[in-house]
Structure formats: C-alpha cells, structure tokens
N, CA, C and O atoms as a Tinker XYZ file with bonds, in Angstrom:
   320  protein
     1  N   -141.071000  113.170000  170.096000    73     2
     2  CA  -140.862000  113.779000  168.803000    64     1     3
     3  C   -141.819000  114.943000  168.610000    63     2     4     5
     4  O   -142.893000  115.002000  169.209000    81     3
     5  N   -141.404000  115.854000  167.770000    73     3     6
     6  CA  -142.210000  117.029000  167.480000    64     5     7
     7  C   -142.808000  116.912000  166.077000    63     6     8     9
     8  O   -142.121000  116.487000  165.147000    81     7
     9  N   -144.052000  117.277000  165.919000    73     7    10
    10  CA  -144.730000  117.263000  164.624000    64     9    11
    11  C   -143.868000  117.986000  163.589000    63    10    12    13
    12  O   -143.424000  119.111000  163.819000    81    11
    13  N   -143.637000  117.337000  162.455000    73    11    14
    14  CA  -142.856000  117.932000  161.378000    64    13    15
    15  C   -141.374000  117.597000  161.394000    63    14    16    17
    16  O   -140.665000  117.947000  160.451000    81    15
    17  N   -140.875000  116.926000  162.444000    73    15    18
    18  CA  -139.471000  116.511000  162.455000    64    17    19
    19  C   -139.187000  115.603000  161.264000    63    18    20    21
    20  O   -140.071000  114.885000  160.794000    81    19
    21  N   -137.955000  115.641000  160.783000    73    19    22
    22  CA  -137.536000  114.842000  159.638000    64    21    23
    23  C   -136.394000  113.922000  160.027000    63    22    24    25
    24  O   -135.564000  114.260000  160.871000    81    23
    25  N   -136.364000  112.735000  159.389000    73    23    26
    26  CA  -135.221000  111.843000  159.559000    64    25    27
    27  C   -135.017000  111.028000  158.286000    63    26    28    29
    28  O   -135.969000  110.593000  157.638000    81    27
    29  N   -133.755000  110.839000  157.957000    73    27    30
    30  CA  -133.373000  109.969000  156.850000    64    29    31
    31  C   -133.253000  108.556000  157.390000    63    30    32    33
    32  O   -132.713000  108.343000  158.475000    81    31
    33  N   -133.757000  107.588000  156.631000    73    31    34
    34  CA  -133.539000  106.180000  156.980000    64    33    35
    35  C   -132.668000  105.567000  155.897000    63    34    36    37
    36  O   -132.787000  105.917000  154.723000    81    35
    37  N   -131.783000  104.640000  156.299000    73    35    38
    38  CA  -130.833000  104.042000  155.352000    64    37    39
    39  C   -130.571000  102.599000  155.735000    63    38    40    41
    40  O   -130.329000  102.291000  156.902000    81    39
    41  N   -130.620000  101.717000  154.750000    73    39    42
    42  CA  -130.343000  100.297000  154.973000    64    41    43
    43  C   -129.214000   99.866000  154.052000    63    42    44    45
    44  O   -129.311000  100.001000  152.833000    81    43
    45  N   -128.144000   99.347000  154.638000    73    43    46
    46  CA  -127.084000   98.696000  153.870000    64    45    47
    47  C   -127.442000   97.228000  153.764000    63    46    48    49
    48  O   -127.827000   96.596000  154.748000    81    47
    49  N   -127.314000   96.696000  152.569000    73    47    50
    50  CA  -127.586000   95.276000  152.333000    64    49    51
    51  C   -128.991000   94.880000  152.786000    63    50    52    53
    52  O   -129.181000   94.173000  153.776000    81    51
    53  N   -129.950000   95.361000  152.028000    73    51    54
    54  CA  -131.354000   95.015000  152.253000    64    53    55
    55  C   -131.479000   93.503000  152.324000    63    54    56    57
    56  O   -130.920000   92.829000  151.458000    81    55
    57  N   -132.163000   92.932000  153.280000    73    55    58
    58  CA  -133.142000   93.491000  154.201000    64    57    59
    59  C   -132.583000   93.781000  155.581000    63    58    60    61
    60  O   -133.203000   93.419000  156.581000    81    59
    61  N   -131.439000   94.419000  155.661000    73    59    62
    62  CA  -130.855000   94.749000  156.965000    64    61    63
    63  C   -131.703000   95.728000  157.745000    63    62    64    65
    64  O   -132.775000   96.145000  157.307000    81    63
    65  N   -131.200000   96.082000  158.904000    73    63    66
    66  CA  -131.910000   97.011000  159.780000    64    65    67
    67  C   -131.609000   98.455000  159.375000    63    66    68    69
    68  O   -130.470000   98.795000  159.054000    81    67
    69  N   -132.626000   99.286000  159.393000    73    67    70
    70  CA  -132.463000  100.700000  159.028000    64    69    71
    71  C   -131.747000  101.473000  160.126000    63    70    72    73
    72  O   -131.974000  101.259000  161.316000    81    71
    73  N   -130.877000  102.378000  159.692000    73    71    74
    74  CA  -130.295000  103.375000  160.588000    64    73    75
    75  C   -131.019000  104.680000  160.309000    63    74    76    77
    76  O   -131.452000  104.926000  159.183000    81    75
    77  N   -131.150000  105.507000  161.319000    73    75    78
    78  CA  -131.871000  106.765000  161.187000    64    77    79
    79  C   -130.951000  107.937000  161.515000    63    78    80    81
    80  O   -130.122000  107.865000  162.422000    81    79
    81  N   -131.120000  109.021000  160.751000    73    79    82
    82  CA  -130.315000  110.222000  160.914000    64    81    83
    83  C   -131.251000  111.431000  160.909000    63    82    84    85
    84  O   -131.914000  111.698000  159.907000    81    83
    85  N   -131.305000  112.148000  162.004000    73    83    86
    86  CA  -132.138000  113.348000  162.079000    64    85    87
    87  C   -131.576000  114.425000  161.163000    63    86    88    89
    88  O   -130.363000  114.632000  161.110000    81    87
    89  N   -132.455000  115.109000  160.445000    73    87    90
    90  CA  -132.069000  116.222000  159.574000    64    89    91
    91  C   -132.998000  117.393000  159.852000    63    90    92    93
    92  O   -134.117000  117.216000  160.333000    81    91
    93  N   -132.518000  118.587000  159.545000    73    91    94
    94  CA  -133.295000  119.785000  159.848000    64    93    95
    95  C   -134.257000  120.187000  158.738000    63    94    96    97
    96  O   -135.286000  120.815000  158.988000    81    95
    97  N   -133.901000  119.811000  157.488000    73    95    98
    98  CA  -134.722000  120.243000  156.362000    64    97    99
    99  C   -134.450000  119.352000  155.139000    63    98   100   101
   100  O   -133.620000  118.445000  155.198000    81    99
   101  N   -135.151000  119.617000  154.044000    73    99   102
   102  CA  -135.036000  118.810000  152.833000    64   101   103
   103  C   -133.623000  118.918000  152.239000    63   102   104   105
   104  O   -133.070000  117.920000  151.778000    81   103
   105  N   -133.047000  120.106000  152.249000    73   103   106
   106  CA  -131.690000  120.286000  151.714000    64   105   107
   107  C   -130.696000  119.405000  152.464000    63   106   108   109
   108  O   -129.865000  118.742000  151.843000    81   107
   109  N   -130.774000  119.394000  153.775000    73   107   110
   110  CA  -129.881000  118.561000  154.580000    64   109   111
   111  C   -130.135000  117.074000  154.319000    63   110   112   113
   112  O   -129.198000  116.276000  154.313000    81   111
   113  N   -131.383000  116.707000  154.106000    73   111   114
   114  CA  -131.719000  115.310000  153.798000    64   113   115
   115  C   -131.082000  114.875000  152.479000    63   114   116   117
   116  O   -130.546000  113.772000  152.379000    81   115
   117  N   -131.141000  115.738000  151.473000    73   115   118
   118  CA  -130.521000  115.423000  150.171000    64   117   119
   119  C   -129.026000  115.189000  150.330000    63   118   120   121
   120  O   -128.480000  114.232000  149.781000    81   119
   121  N   -128.370000  116.057000  151.076000    73   119   122
   122  CA  -126.924000  115.933000  151.298000    64   121   123
   123  C   -126.607000  114.627000  152.019000    63   122   124   125
   124  O   -125.674000  113.919000  151.640000    81   123
   125  N   -127.375000  114.307000  153.055000    73   123   126
   126  CA  -127.126000  113.095000  153.838000    64   125   127
   127  C   -127.314000  111.843000  152.984000    63   126   128   129
   128  O   -126.504000  110.919000  153.068000    81   127
   129  N   -128.347000  111.794000  152.178000    73   127   130
   130  CA  -128.585000  110.630000  151.323000    64   129   131
   131  C   -127.471000  110.468000  150.296000    63   130   132   133
   132  O   -127.022000  109.351000  150.041000    81   131
   133  N   -127.022000  111.572000  149.706000    73   131   134
   134  CA  -125.894000  111.492000  148.765000    64   133   135
   135  C   -124.641000  110.973000  149.466000    63   134   136   137
   136  O   -123.926000  110.137000  148.915000    81   135
   137  N   -124.371000  111.460000  150.671000    73   135   138
   138  CA  -123.204000  110.996000  151.432000    64   137   139
   139  C   -123.293000  109.505000  151.718000    63   138   140   141
   140  O   -122.316000  108.779000  151.538000    81   139
   141  N   -124.444000  109.050000  152.157000    73   139   142
   142  CA  -124.616000  107.633000  152.476000    64   141   143
   143  C   -124.444000  106.765000  151.230000    63   142   144   145
   144  O   -123.795000  105.720000  151.290000    81   143
   145  N   -125.010000  107.181000  150.125000    73   143   146
   146  CA  -124.876000  106.425000  148.876000    64   145   147
   147  C   -123.419000  106.394000  148.419000    63   146   148   149
   148  O   -122.908000  105.345000  148.029000    81   147
   149  N   -122.757000  107.542000  148.468000    73   147   150
   150  CA  -121.338000  107.599000  148.079000    64   149   151
   151  C   -120.480000  106.712000  148.972000    63   150   152   153
   152  O   -119.597000  106.008000  148.482000    81   151
   153  N   -120.728000  106.739000  150.258000    73   151   154
   154  CA  -119.963000  105.894000  151.185000    64   153   155
   155  C   -120.147000  104.420000  150.850000    63   154   156   157
   156  O   -119.183000  103.655000  150.855000    81   155
   157  N   -121.377000  104.023000  150.560000    73   155   158
   158  CA  -121.632000  102.626000  150.221000    64   157   159
   159  C   -120.907000  102.226000  148.936000    63   158   160   161
   160  O   -120.357000  101.128000  148.844000    81   159
   161  N   -120.909000  103.114000  147.956000    73   159   162
   162  CA  -120.288000  102.794000  146.666000    64   161   163
   163  C   -118.767000  102.819000  146.714000    63   162   164   165
   164  O   -118.114000  101.982000  146.091000    81   163
   165  N   -118.204000  103.760000  147.437000    73   163   166
   166  CA  -116.760000  103.977000  147.406000    64   165   167
   167  C   -115.998000  103.314000  148.541000    63   166   168   169
   168  O   -114.890000  102.815000  148.342000    81   167
   169  N   -116.576000  103.308000  149.714000    73   167   170
   170  CA  -115.804000  102.944000  150.897000    64   169   171
   171  C   -116.047000  101.536000  151.402000    63   170   172   173
   172  O   -115.260000  101.029000  152.202000    81   171
   173  N   -117.098000  100.902000  150.965000    73   171   174
   174  CA  -117.449000   99.613000  151.562000    64   173   175
   175  C   -117.773000   98.598000  150.483000    63   174   176   177
   176  O   -118.883000   98.589000  149.951000    81   175
   177  N   -116.816000   97.744000  150.157000    73   175   178
   178  CA  -117.011000   96.750000  149.097000    64   177   179
   179  C   -117.951000   95.628000  149.518000    63   178   180   181
   180  O   -118.343000   94.815000  148.680000    81   179
   181  N   -118.320000   95.562000  150.787000    73   179   182
   182  CA  -119.252000   94.545000  151.267000    64   181   183
   183  C   -120.709000   94.927000  151.050000    63   182   184   185
   184  O   -121.603000   94.106000  151.261000    81   183
   185  N   -120.957000   96.160000  150.631000    73   183   186
   186  CA  -122.332000   96.594000  150.397000    64   185   187
   187  C   -122.751000   96.165000  148.995000    63   186   188   189
   188  O   -122.148000   96.569000  148.001000    81   187
   189  N   -123.789000   95.345000  148.932000    73   187   190
   190  CA  -124.294000   94.855000  147.648000    64   189   191
   191  C   -125.551000   95.613000  147.243000    63   190   192   193
   192  O   -125.738000   95.914000  146.064000    81   191
   193  N   -126.409000   95.924000  148.199000    73   191   194
   194  CA  -127.619000   96.701000  147.941000    64   193   195
   195  C   -127.798000   97.731000  149.042000    63   194   196   197
   196  O   -127.245000   97.600000  150.135000    81   195
   197  N   -128.575000   98.753000  148.738000    73   195   198
   198  CA  -128.945000   99.715000  149.772000    64   197   199
   199  C   -130.298000  100.317000  149.432000    63   198   200   201
   200  O   -130.773000  100.218000  148.301000    81   199
   201  N   -130.896000  100.927000  150.408000    73   199   202
   202  CA  -132.175000  101.607000  150.228000    64   201   203
   203  C   -132.264000  102.714000  151.266000    63   202   204   205
   204  O   -131.671000  102.626000  152.341000    81   203
   205  N   -133.002000  103.743000  150.934000    73   203   206
   206  CA  -133.146000  104.839000  151.875000    64   205   207
   207  C   -134.341000  105.693000  151.561000    63   206   208   209
   208  O   -135.023000  105.503000  150.554000    81   207
   209  N   -134.580000  106.633000  152.435000    73   207   210
   210  CA  -135.689000  107.546000  152.239000    64   209   211
   211  C   -135.720000  108.588000  153.324000    63   210   212   213
   212  O   -134.816000  108.685000  154.154000    81   211
   213  N   -136.786000  109.369000  153.299000    73   211   214
   214  CA  -136.969000  110.444000  154.259000    64   213   215
   215  C   -138.336000  110.266000  154.904000    63   214   216   217
   216  O   -139.336000  110.038000  154.222000    81   215
   217  N   -138.363000  110.375000  156.217000    73   215   218
   218  CA  -139.615000  110.276000  156.956000    64   217   219
   219  C   -139.899000  111.585000  157.674000    63   218   220   221
   220  O   -138.988000  112.319000  158.057000    81   219
   221  N   -141.185000  111.858000  157.846000    73   219   222
   222  CA  -141.638000  113.023000  158.595000    64   221   223
   223  C   -142.528000  112.531000  159.736000    63   222   224   225
   224  O   -143.288000  111.577000  159.573000    81   223
   225  N   -142.428000  113.186000  160.880000    73   223   226
   226  CA  -143.228000  112.791000  162.032000    64   225   227
   227  C   -144.571000  113.502000  161.971000    63   226   228   229
   228  O   -144.646000  114.726000  162.077000    81   227
   229  N   -145.643000  112.710000  161.797000    73   227   230
   230  CA  -146.998000  113.248000  161.702000    64   229   231
   231  C   -147.955000  112.361000  162.484000    63   230   232   233
   232  O   -147.879000  111.135000  162.407000    81   231
   233  N   -148.844000  112.976000  163.226000    73   231   234
   234  CA  -149.871000  112.236000  163.971000    64   233   235
   235  C   -149.270000  111.135000  164.842000    63   234   236   237
   236  O   -149.773000  110.012000  164.878000    81   235
   237  N   -148.184000  111.473000  165.545000    73   235   238
   238  CA  -147.522000  110.563000  166.489000    64   237   239
   239  C   -146.872000  109.339000  165.853000    63   238   240   241
   240  O   -146.687000  108.325000  166.526000    81   239
   241  N   -146.521000  109.416000  164.561000    73   239   242
   242  CA  -145.804000  108.302000  163.923000    64   241   243
   243  C   -144.954000  108.825000  162.771000    63   242   244   245
   244  O   -145.200000  109.902000  162.229000    81   243
   245  N   -143.942000  108.028000  162.413000    73   243   246
   246  CA  -143.089000  108.350000  161.271000    64   245   247
   247  C   -143.741000  107.832000  160.004000    63   246   248   249
   248  O   -144.136000  106.668000  159.931000    81   247
   249  N   -143.855000  108.706000  158.993000    73   247   250
   250  CA  -144.407000  108.325000  157.692000    64   249   251
   251  C   -143.462000  108.808000  156.596000    63   250   252   253
   252  O   -142.710000  109.763000  156.789000    81   251
   253  N   -143.508000  108.144000  155.452000    73   251   254
   254  CA  -142.641000  108.515000  154.330000    64   253   255
   255  C   -142.999000  109.912000  153.845000    63   254   256   257
   256  O   -144.175000  110.264000  153.755000    81   255
   257  N   -141.984000  110.702000  153.535000    73   255   258
   258  CA  -142.160000  112.062000  153.037000    64   257   259
   259  C   -142.264000  112.037000  151.521000    63   258   260   261
   260  O   -141.538000  111.299000  150.855000    81   259
   261  N   -143.168000  112.845000  150.975000    73   259   262
   262  CA  -143.319000  113.051000  149.537000    64   261   263
   263  C   -143.492000  114.534000  149.277000    63   262   264   265
   264  O   -144.085000  115.250000  150.084000    81   263
   265  N   -142.963000  115.000000  148.129000    73   263   266
   266  CA  -143.150000  116.407000  147.777000    64   265   267
   267  C   -144.554000  116.615000  147.205000    63   266   268   269
   268  O   -145.353000  115.679000  147.160000    81   267
   269  N   -144.848000  117.825000  146.774000    73   267   270
   270  CA  -146.188000  118.163000  146.289000    64   269   271
   271  C   -146.578000  117.417000  145.014000    63   270   272   273
   272  O   -147.762000  117.307000  144.695000    81   271
   273  N   -145.581000  116.904000  144.283000    73   271   274
   274  CA  -145.866000  116.137000  143.066000    64   273   275
   275  C   -145.876000  114.633000  143.306000    63   274   276   277
   276  O   -146.043000  113.860000  142.362000    81   275
   277  N   -145.700000  114.209000  144.545000    73   275   278
   278  CA  -145.735000  112.790000  144.875000    64   277   279
   279  C   -144.398000  112.071000  144.764000    63   278   280   281
   280  O   -144.353000  110.842000  144.803000    81   279
   281  N   -143.304000  112.825000  144.625000    73   279   282
   282  CA  -141.963000  112.239000  144.541000    64   281   283
   283  C   -141.397000  112.001000  145.930000    63   282   284   285
   284  O   -141.547000  112.838000  146.821000    81   283
   285  N   -140.742000  110.850000  146.116000    73   283   286
   286  CA  -140.029000  110.650000  147.373000    64   285   287
   287  C   -138.657000  111.303000  147.273000    63   286   288   289
   288  O   -138.277000  111.770000  146.200000    81   287
   289  N   -137.920000  111.343000  148.355000    73   287   290
   290  CA  -136.641000  112.064000  148.389000    64   289   291
   291  C   -135.618000  111.465000  147.429000    63   290   292   293
   292  O   -134.830000  112.206000  146.840000    81   291
   293  N   -135.610000  110.146000  147.256000    73   291   294
   294  CA  -134.630000  109.526000  146.362000    64   293   295
   295  C   -134.916000  109.864000  144.896000    63   294   296   297
   296  O   -133.987000  109.989000  144.098000    81   295
   297  N   -136.183000  110.010000  144.543000    73   295   298
   298  CA  -136.508000  110.434000  143.183000    64   297   299
   299  C   -135.959000  111.834000  142.930000    63   298   300   301
   300  O   -135.537000  112.148000  141.817000    81   299
   301  N   -135.966000  112.660000  143.947000    73   299   302
   302  CA  -135.451000  114.031000  143.810000    64   301   303
   303  C   -133.926000  114.022000  143.788000    63   302   304   305
   304  O   -133.318000  114.677000  142.942000    81   303
   305  N   -133.307000  113.297000  144.697000    73   303   306
   306  CA  -131.843000  113.275000  144.800000    64   305   307
   307  C   -131.203000  112.663000  143.556000    63   306   308   309
   308  O   -130.238000  113.200000  143.012000    81   307
   309  N   -131.754000  111.528000  143.114000    73   307   310
   310  CA  -131.133000  110.799000  142.013000    64   309   311
   311  C   -131.825000  111.024000  140.674000    63   310   312   313
   312  O   -131.422000  110.447000  139.664000    81   311
   313  N   -132.865000  111.858000  140.656000    73   311   314
   314  CA  -133.559000  112.289000  139.438000    64   313   315
   315  C   -133.968000  111.132000  138.542000    63   314   316   317
   316  O   -133.636000  111.119000  137.357000    81   315
   317  N   -134.685000  110.158000  139.098000    73   315   318
   318  CA  -135.223000  109.084000  138.263000    64   317   319
   319  C   -136.721000  109.098000  138.287000    63   318   320
   320  O   -137.357000  108.265000  137.642000    81   319
C-alpha cells in the first residue's frame, strides 16, 4: 500500500465481515458509501443493520479517516 491511499469499509448485518472498496478521493468515497447504503435499503430485504466508514493508509496501517473538524465520512455523507 502507498501512504495516503483510501478505502471504504462496509459491513452488512453487523457484526459481519467488512468488505473494502478502494477509492481515489473523498468525493468518490461519498458516492460509494451512498451507493452501498442505497443498495442495502432498496435491494436487499435481508439487511437489518449496516455500518461503514473510510480508512486512510498511514504509517503502514489502515486508520479511520477524519476531516479537519473531527467528522468521519458518514457524518459528512449523512449530515448527522
């Protein structure tokens, strides 16, 4: 992995296993999270819960991404 790489993580039916999706930037991450949430709500009646986020590769490990105000990606996407 390269320093600064981004990936969206998504779990259907917590505490399931996370799936990861590489993204190029924050805009692409927002779109991917909205798509995943919409798919869970509209296309799959077996999904009861979900969770997701955005990770950045720093210091040889994946860590949760936060903006300059301390918001995670879901707070930005869903404005809560």
